[in-house]
C-alpha positions in Angstrom: 0.2 0.7 0.1 3.0 2.5 1.0 4.4 2.0 -2.7 1.6 3.8 -4.6 1.2 6.8 -2.2 3.7 10.0 -3.8 7.5 10.8 -2.3 5.5 14.1 -1.2 3.6 12.8 1.6 6.4 11.4 3.7 8.6 14.4 3.4 5.7 16.4 4.6 7.1 18.8 1.2 4.0 20.5 -0.7 3.9 19.1 -4.2 2.0 22.5 -5.7 4.4 24.4 -7.5 4.2 28.8 -6.8 2.3 29.0 -10.2 -0.4 26.5 -9.2 -0.8 28.0 -5.6 -0.8 31.6 -7.1 -3.8 30.4 -10.1 -5.9 29.2 -7.1 -5.9 31.7 -4.7 -6.4 34.2 -8.0 -9.8 31.6 -8.9 -10.7 32.0 -5.6 -10.4 35.8 -5.3 -12.3 36.3 -8.6 -15.3 33.1 -7.1 -15.0 35.3 -4.3 -16.4 38.6 -6.3 -18.1 37.4 -8.4 -20.5 36.0 -5.3 -19.9 39.5 -3.7 -21.7 41.2 -6.7 -24.3 38.6 -7.0 -23.1 37.4 -9.7 -23.3 33.4 -8.4 -24.6 32.2 -12.4 -20.6 33.8 -13.0 -19.1 32.2 -10.5 -20.1 28.9 -11.1 -19.1 29.3 -14.7 -15.9 29.9 -13.6 -16.0 27.3 -11.1 -17.4 24.8 -13.9 -15.2 25.8 -17.4 -11.7 27.1 -14.7 -10.2 23.8 -14.3 -11.4 21.6 -17.3 -10.8 24.4 -20.1 -6.7 25.2 -20.1 -4.0 25.3 -22.2 -2.4 22.0 -20.4 -5.5 19.9 -20.0 -6.0 20.4 -23.7 -3.0 20.1 -24.8 -2.8 16.5 -23.3 -6.2 15.9 -25.3 -5.0 16.5 -28.5 -1.3 14.8 -28.1 -3.4 11.6 -26.7 -6.6 11.9 -29.2 -6.8 14.2 -32.2 -7.8 18.6 -32.0 -11.4 18.0 -33.0 -11.5 16.2 -29.6 -9.7 18.9 -27.6 -12.2 21.5 -29.5 -15.3 19.3 -28.8 -14.2 18.7 -25.0 -13.4 22.8 -24.7 -16.6 23.1 -26.5 -18.8 20.9 -24.2 -17.4 21.8 -20.7 -17.6 25.6 -22.2 -21.8 25.0 -23.6 -21.9 23.7 -20.0 -21.2 25.8 -18.1 -22.8 28.8 -19.3 -25.9 26.8 -19.8 -25.1 25.8 -15.8 -24.4 29.6 -15.4 -28.3 30.9 -16.6 -29.5 28.4 -14.2 -28.5 29.5 -11.4 -28.6 33.1 -12.6 
């Protein structure tokens, strides 16, 4: 069981880079600001689409399959995020 755990869990060091931590803090600030302005639908859309549609994840999809699949995934996630945003408000 222990051989499947990452080394960071034993050393106590974080596996997150400073860039990842900064982007998480920026996203939390953005969502908190949107909620503060009573834009709950926009905050939900950012939370749905933000992690799914980024350059790194789309490049992985392109490498593993085809650019058309990446485009389809991006369009589907964007459509879902926008629809959920309108549904919430």
